[in-house]
C-alpha positions in Angstrom: 93.7 125.3 60.0 93.6 123.5 63.4 96.6 122.4 65.4 95.4 118.8 65.4 92.5 116.9 63.9 91.6 113.3 64.8 89.6 111.9 61.9 86.9 109.3 61.8 87.2 107.6 65.1 84.5 106.1 67.3 84.2 108.9 69.8 83.3 107.9 73.4 83.1 111.3 74.9 83.2 110.4 78.7 79.6 111.5 79.5 78.1 108.0 79.1 76.4 109.0 75.8 76.4 106.5 73.0 79.6 106.3 71.0 79.5 108.0 67.6 81.7 108.4 64.6 83.2 111.9 64.6 86.2 114.0 64.1 87.9 116.1 66.8 89.6 119.4 66.2 92.1 120.7 68.7 93.6 124.2 69.1 95.8 125.7 71.8 95.4 122.6 74.0 91.6 122.6 73.9 88.9 120.7 72.1 87.4 123.1 69.5 84.9 120.9 67.7 83.5 117.3 67.8 81.7 116.3 64.7 82.3 116.7 61.0 85.4 118.9 61.0 85.8 120.6 57.6 89.1 122.4 58.2 92.4 120.5 58.0 94.9 120.2 60.8 98.6 121.0 60.9 98.7 117.4 62.0 96.0 114.7 61.5 95.6 111.3 63.1 93.6 108.7 61.1 91.4 107.1 63.7 89.2 105.0 61.4 88.4 101.7 63.1 89.8 103.1 66.4 88.2 104.3 69.7 88.8 107.9 70.8 88.3 108.7 74.5 89.3 111.3 77.0 92.6 110.7 78.7 92.3 108.6 81.9 92.2 110.4 85.2 93.7 108.2 87.9 92.9 109.6 91.3 94.8 107.1 93.5 98.5 107.0 93.0 101.7 107.3 95.0 104.1 109.1 92.8 105.0 111.6 95.5 108.7 110.7 95.3 109.0 109.5 91.7 107.4 112.7 90.5 110.6 114.6 91.6 112.9 112.8 89.2 110.8 110.9 86.6 109.2 113.1 83.8 107.3 110.0 82.5 105.6 108.7 85.6 105.6 105.2 84.3 103.9 102.8 84.4 100.8 105.0 84.3 101.9 106.9 81.2 101.9 103.6 79.2 98.3 103.0 80.0 96.7 106.2 78.6 96.7 108.1 81.9 96.9 111.9 81.4 96.2 113.1 84.9 97.2 111.6 88.3 96.3 112.5 91.8 98.9 111.5 94.4 99.4 112.1 98.2 96.9 109.4 99.1 96.6 107.3 102.2 98.2 109.9 104.5 101.8 109.4 103.3 103.9 111.9 101.3 107.0 114.1 101.5 105.7 117.5 102.5 105.8 119.3 104.9 109.2 117.9 105.9 111.6 119.1 108.5 115.2 118.4 107.5 115.6 116.0 110.4 112.6 114.0 109.3 113.6 113.1 105.7 114.8 109.6 106.5 111.7 109.0 108.7 109.4 110.0 105.9 111.2 107.8 103.5 110.9 104.9 105.9 107.2 105.6 106.2 106.6 105.5 102.5 108.8 102.4 102.1 106.8 100.5 104.7 103.4 101.5 103.6 103.8 101.5 99.8 106.8 99.2 99.2 108.9 101.9 97.4 112.6 101.2 97.8 114.0 103.6 100.5 117.4 103.8 98.8 115.7 104.9 95.5 113.8 107.6 97.4 116.9 108.7 99.3 118.9 109.1 96.1 116.2 110.5 93.9 114.6 113.2 96.1 116.5 116.4 96.3 114.5 117.9 99.2 114.5 121.5 98.0 111.5 122.2 100.1 110.3 122.2 103.7 106.7 123.5 103.6 103.9 122.2 101.5 103.8 125.3 99.3 107.5 125.0 98.7 106.9 121.3 97.6 104.3 122.5 95.1 106.7 125.1 93.7 109.3 122.4 93.3 106.9 120.2 91.4 105.8 123.1 89.1 109.4 123.7 88.0 109.7 120.3 86.4 108.7 119.0 83.0 106.6 115.9 82.6 104.4 114.1 80.1 101.1 114.3 82.1 99.3 116.5 84.6 99.9 116.0 88.3 97.8 116.9 91.3 98.4 116.2 95.0 96.9 116.2 98.5 98.3 117.1 101.9 99.2 113.9 103.8 98.3 113.5 107.4 101.4 111.5 108.4 103.7 114.3 107.2 101.6 117.0 108.8 101.4 115.2 112.1 105.2 114.6 112.2 105.9 118.2 111.3 103.7 119.6 114.1 104.0 117.0 116.8 107.5 115.5 116.2 107.9 112.1 117.9 104.6 112.4 119.6 102.9 112.5 116.2 105.0 109.7 114.9 104.0 107.5 117.9 100.3 108.2 117.4 99.9 110.1 120.7 96.7 112.1 121.0 96.9 115.6 119.6 96.2 118.5 121.8 93.9 121.4 120.8 97.0 123.4 120.0 98.4 120.6 117.8 95.1 120.3 115.9 95.0 124.1 115.3 98.6 124.0 113.9 97.8 121.0 111.7 94.7 122.7 110.4 96.7 125.8 109.6 99.2 123.7 107.6 96.5 121.9 105.7 94.7 125.1 104.9 98.0 126.5 103.7 98.5 123.5 101.5 95.0 123.8 100.0 95.6 127.5 99.3 98.8 126.5 97.5 96.8 124.2 95.2 96.4 120.8 96.9 93.2 119.1 95.9 92.6 117.7 99.4 93.8 116.0 102.5 94.5 112.3 103.0 94.8 110.0 106.0 95.2 106.3 106.9 93.2 104.5 109.5 94.0 100.9 108.6 96.4 98.5 110.4 97.5 97.3 107.0 99.6 100.5 106.7 102.7 100.2 108.7 106.0 102.1 108.6 109.3 100.3 107.8 109.7 99.8 111.6 106.3 98.1 111.8 104.5 101.0 113.5 101.1 102.2 112.4 101.0 105.3 110.2 100.7 108.6 112.1 97.1 109.5 112.3 95.8 105.9 112.4 94.2 106.4 115.8 93.3 110.1 115.4 90.2 110.9 117.3 87.1 112.7 116.1 88.3 116.1 117.3 91.5 115.9 115.3 89.8 114.6 112.1 87.0 117.3 112.3 89.5 120.0 113.2 91.6 119.3 110.1 88.6 118.7 107.9 87.2 122.1 108.8 90.3 123.6 107.4 89.2 122.3 104.0 85.8 123.9 104.6 87.5 127.3 105.4 89.5 127.0 102.2 86.3 126.4 100.3 87.3 123.2 98.5 89.1 119.9 98.9 88.5 116.2 99.2 89.0 114.3 102.5 90.5 110.9 101.4 91.2 108.0 103.6 92.1 104.4 103.8 90.3 102.8 106.8 89.5 99.4 108.3 86.1 101.0 109.1 86.0 99.4 112.5 83.5 100.0 113.9 81.9 101.2 110.7 79.1 103.1 112.3 81.4 105.2 114.3 83.5 106.1 111.3 80.5 107.1 109.3 79.3 109.3 112.2 82.2 111.7 111.9 82.4 111.3 108.1 78.8 112.4 107.7 79.2 115.3 110.2 82.3 116.6 108.4 80.8 116.4 104.9 77.4 117.8 105.9 79.1 120.7 107.7 81.6 121.6 105.0 79.7 120.5 101.9 82.9 118.8 100.7 83.4 115.2 99.6 84.7 112.5 102.0 86.0 109.4 100.2 87.2 106.0 101.5 88.7 102.8 100.0 86.3 99.9 99.7 87.4 96.3 99.0 85.8 92.9 99.7 87.3 91.4 102.8 88.2 87.6 102.7 87.1 87.4 106.4 83.8 89.3 106.0 82.9 88.8 102.3 79.6 90.7 102.5 80.8 93.6 104.7 81.1 95.8 101.6 77.3 95.7 101.2 76.9 97.1 104.7 79.4 99.8 103.9 77.5 100.9 100.8 74.3 100.8 102.7 75.9 103.2 105.3 77.2 105.3 102.4 73.7 105.5 100.9 72.3 106.5 104.3 74.9 109.2 104.7 74.2 110.7 101.2 70.4 110.7 102.0 71.3 112.8 105.1 73.1 115.4 103.0 76.7 114.1 103.2 78.9 113.8 100.1 80.5 110.4 100.8 81.9 108.2 98.1 83.6 104.8 98.1 86.7 104.3 96.0 86.7 100.8 94.5 89.1 98.6 92.4 88.4 96.8 89.2 90.2 93.6 90.2 91.7 92.0 93.3 94.5 93.5 95.3 96.8 90.7 94.6 100.5 89.8 95.0 102.5 88.9 92.0 104.9 86.3 93.4 108.3 85.7 91.7 111.8 85.0 92.7 112.6 88.7 92.3 109.5 89.9 94.1 109.5 91.3 97.6 107.9 88.1 98.8 107.2 84.6 97.3 106.0 81.3 98.7 109.5 80.1 99.7 110.7 83.3 101.3 110.5 81.7 104.8 112.1 78.4 103.8 115.5 78.0 105.5 117.0 76.3 102.4 116.0 79.4 100.4 117.2 81.8 102.9 120.7 80.2 102.5 120.8 81.7 99.0 118.5 84.7 99.3 121.5 87.1 99.6 123.0 86.1 96.2 122.7 88.2 93.1 119.8 87.0 91.0 122.0 85.2 88.4 123.8 83.2 91.0 120.6 82.6 93.0 118.9 81.4 89.8 121.7 78.9 89.2 121.2 77.5 92.7 117.4 77.4 92.1 117.9 75.3 89.0 120.0 72.8 90.9 117.8 69.7 91.5 119.4 69.1 94.9 118.6 72.7 96.0 115.0 72.4 94.7 114.4 69.2 96.7 115.9 70.8 99.8 113.7 73.9 99.5 110.6 71.8 98.8 111.1 69.5 101.8 111.7 72.4 104.2 109.3 73.6 106.8 108.9 77.4 106.5 109.4 79.4 109.7 106.3 81.0 111.2 105.3 84.4 109.7 101.9 85.0 111.2 98.5 84.7 109.4 99.6 86.6 106.2 102.8 84.6 106.1 100.8 81.4 106.3 98.7 82.4 103.3 101.9 83.3 101.5 103.6 80.0 102.1 100.7 77.6 102.4 97.7 79.3 100.8 97.8 77.1 97.6 94.0 77.3 97.3 94.5 81.1 96.7 97.4 80.8 94.3 97.0 80.8 90.5 99.1 80.8 87.3 99.1 84.5 86.2 99.9 83.9 82.5 97.4 81.6 80.9 96.7 81.0 77.3 98.8 83.8 76.0 97.1 86.4 78.3 96.9 87.4 82.0 94.2 85.8 84.1 93.1 88.0 87.0 89.6 86.3 87.4 90.5 82.6 87.7 88.1 80.0 89.1 88.6 78.1 92.3 89.3 75.0 90.3 92.2 76.8 88.6 94.1 77.1 91.9 97.4 75.4 92.6 95.7 73.3 95.2 93.1 72.1 92.7 95.8 71.4 90.2 97.8 69.4 92.7 94.7 67.3 93.5 94.1 66.6 89.8 97.7 65.7 89.1 98.8 64.1 92.4 101.7 66.5 92.6 102.8 68.5 95.6 101.4 72.0 95.5 104.8 73.3 96.5 106.4 71.7 93.5 103.8 73.1 91.2 104.5 76.6 92.5 108.2 76.2 92.3 108.0 75.1 88.7 105.7 78.0 87.8 108.3 80.4 89.3 111.0 78.8 87.2 109.3 79.4 83.9 110.7 82.0 81.6 114.2 81.3 83.0 113.2 82.0 86.6 110.9 84.9 85.7 107.6 83.2 86.0 104.9 84.5 88.3 102.2 83.2 90.6 99.2 85.3 91.4 97.8 85.5 95.0 94.7 87.6 95.3 94.4 88.9 98.9 91.5 91.3 98.9 88.5 91.6 96.6 88.4 87.9 95.7 86.7 86.1 98.6 84.3 84.1 96.4 86.7 83.6 93.4 84.8 85.8 91.0 84.2 89.5 90.1 80.4 89.5 90.6 80.7 91.8 93.6 83.0 94.2 91.7 80.4 94.4 89.0 77.8 95.3 91.6 80.1 97.8 93.2 80.8 99.5 89.9 77.1 99.9 89.1 76.5 101.6 92.5 75.9 105.4 92.3 78.1 106.1 95.4 81.3 104.5 94.1 84.2 105.8 91.9 86.8 103.7 90.2 90.2 104.0 91.9 92.9 102.3 93.9 95.5 101.7 91.1 98.3 102.7 93.5 100.5 103.8 90.5 104.1 104.1 91.6 103.6 102.0 94.8 104.1 98.4 95.9 107.1 98.2 93.5 108.2 94.7 94.4 105.0 92.7 94.5 101.9 94.5 93.0 101.5 96.2 89.6 98.0 97.7 89.4 98.8 100.9 87.4 97.4 98.9 84.5 93.9 99.2 85.9 92.7 101.7 83.2 93.7 99.4 80.4 92.2 96.3 82.2 88.9 98.1 82.4 88.7 98.0 78.6 90.3 94.6 77.9 88.5 92.6 80.6 85.4 94.5 81.6 84.4 95.6 78.1 85.9 93.0 75.8 87.0 89.7 77.3 85.1 88.8 80.5 83.6 85.4 80.2 82.6 84.5 83.8 79.8 87.1 84.2 78.4 90.3 83.0 80.5 92.9 81.2 80.2 96.7 81.1 79.6 98.9 78.1 82.4 100.8 76.6 80.6 104.0 77.3 80.2 103.1 81.0 83.8 102.2 81.4 85.1 105.4 79.8 82.8 107.6 81.9 84.0 105.8 85.1 87.7 106.7 84.6 87.4 110.1 83.0 84.3 112.1 83.9 83.6 110.5 87.2 87.1 110.5 88.6 87.8 114.0 87.4 84.5 115.4 88.9 85.2 113.9 92.4 88.4 116.0 92.6 87.0 119.1 91.0 88.9 118.7 87.8 86.0 120.0 85.7 88.1 121.0 82.7 88.8 117.5 81.6 87.3 114.0 81.4 84.9 114.9 78.6 85.5 115.4 74.9 83.5 118.5 74.1 84.3 122.1 72.9 86.2 124.1 75.4 87.5 121.1 77.4 91.1 120.2 77.9 92.4 118.2 74.9 93.5 115.1 76.8 92.8 112.2 74.4 93.5 108.5 73.9 93.3 106.9 70.4 92.9 103.1 71.0 92.9 100.0 68.9 90.4 98.1 71.1 90.8 94.8 69.3 94.6 94.8 69.7 94.6 96.3 73.2 96.4 94.1 75.7 98.3 94.3 79.0 101.8 92.7 78.8 103.1 90.4 81.5 104.8 92.0 84.5 108.5 92.3 84.5 111.0 93.3 87.2 113.3 96.2 86.2 116.0 98.0 88.2 115.6 101.5 86.8 114.9 103.5 89.9 117.6 105.6 91.5 120.2 103.5 93.3 119.2 100.7 90.9 116.0 100.3 92.8 113.7 97.5 91.9 110.1 97.9 90.6 107.6 95.7 88.8 106.1 97.2 85.6 103.5 96.3 83.0 103.4 97.8 79.6 100.5 97.9 77.2 99.9 97.5 73.5 97.1 99.0 71.5 97.3 102.7 72.4 97.9 104.3 69.0 98.2 107.8 70.6 98.0 109.6 73.9 97.5 113.3 73.8 97.9 115.8 76.7 96.8 119.4 76.2 96.8 118.9 72.5 100.4 117.5 72.3 101.0 113.9 71.3 103.0 112.4 74.1 102.9 108.7 73.1 102.6 107.0 69.7 102.2 103.2 69.5 103.6 102.9 73.1 106.7 105.1 72.6 107.2 108.5 74.1 107.5 111.4 71.6 109.6 113.7 73.8 106.7 116.1 74.2 106.4 117.3 77.9 103.1 119.2 78.2 102.2 118.0 81.7 101.5 120.6 84.3 101.1 120.8 88.1 97.4 121.2 88.8 96.7 123.8 91.5 93.2 123.6 92.9 89.9 122.8 91.3 89.6 123.5 87.5 86.7 125.3 85.9 84.4 123.5 83.5 83.9 124.7 80.0 80.8 126.8 79.5 79.4 124.5 76.8 79.7 121.4 79.0 78.2 123.2 82.0 75.2 124.3 79.9 74.7 120.7 78.6 74.9 119.2 82.2 
């Protein structure tokens, strides 16, 4: 008798092979058999008419603080994610000198829009070094597996103090000490090292993240620590300016160490075709023996604008600022007042720079998020607020205001910032089909007040497999492989991401026809009543981690099989032989 048998589902095993009807037998947290399982199970799940996949492996999250107090790691857990990798973009909470706790919180708050008060109250800081941080994580129960990376910002601040925080050049001695800390972190089980080289990432005080301007000597010096450790991914967010110079050291590092270097790639609204050049450079690097991979997103990086969001189109209007301090219930009462509405609409917003101008005046880039009972992340240019205003003769400001007032002041307007320069997903489709890319950038746990992209894994199935109408779709087999096998392999998690004998029994059982992402909602469930935007999903019949059913029909079961991952994981012999 097996511990668990999943019967009669359409098994999409994660390799890209054609889906097939099969049973899955699970014992001791591992897949034992995929096929016609004769023996019964202590528990059985009827998967007839359902899709059975490996659990999703999300390699770009920011749960570094939340992981210390939240055993669920929502919203990711609601979307079939069974493994997360955090510590991305050079920000995190270890190593951490006692006098740098508030500074690290401010760094994370500025870069990832995670409420500082929530982090301050939620984190216990029972560590200083990175190995101590890992030990702290290991001592906690959770529903899914967690892996992390050593963040550049924390390391730089730990070694260089204020010089590191101010982005001063590192000395040879500084580089040697940073390399030692990174190597120590890798030895303790970190899957890699992360850094940020983009001006989009600023601390709470508006300063660039430590390491933003790190020179080649510092980057190679730290990267070589990964080489000495024998494994590890070098992950970064970068403006890639100039791109050729960035690729020079990336190629050198990867070719020298044999280890992967990975960077975030999104379509720029200023240079809509720059991504093509980036992939061409990536191809060239790979031909020269470097292991360079671009991390891509499945939809735009877009702001969800509402009255409770971090920002909205009226945030800079003086008449709104007069009531901005009020609790939401009182503020909503004011917003419903016709006189207040007219006063806000007739205001001239104060100057907020180029991004602020888009936020307050970019009506050609604003769209209704909820449309026809679903969520529309790929609207056409003629669906914009500006286009609607032209059709109806209304003021675009008035249209936006009324959209925000829907659902008793909980309506949302969608403003895609990156990855949507031409008002379609055709470039994303091309990116996803490129052999040097991997699906990523969900930012689970981050951007709590204005972005909610932890739903990416579900969106891949609902939009890209089932619903897309404005261009080519992807096959179910492709999509499952992208967010299981491919993401797991990049980070050396070779024990998961495929449903085959000997592999870790992380499984999703999905009603694809009924699968849907629910509308965003603002909740105040972080420590210190911190705010965050969440999205739930419907259609996941069961999520299984290491053979234990953690969620059924969207509800947690109380099982806590999740573990801290330390280092690369060995592939099952049967899968290794097949590959």
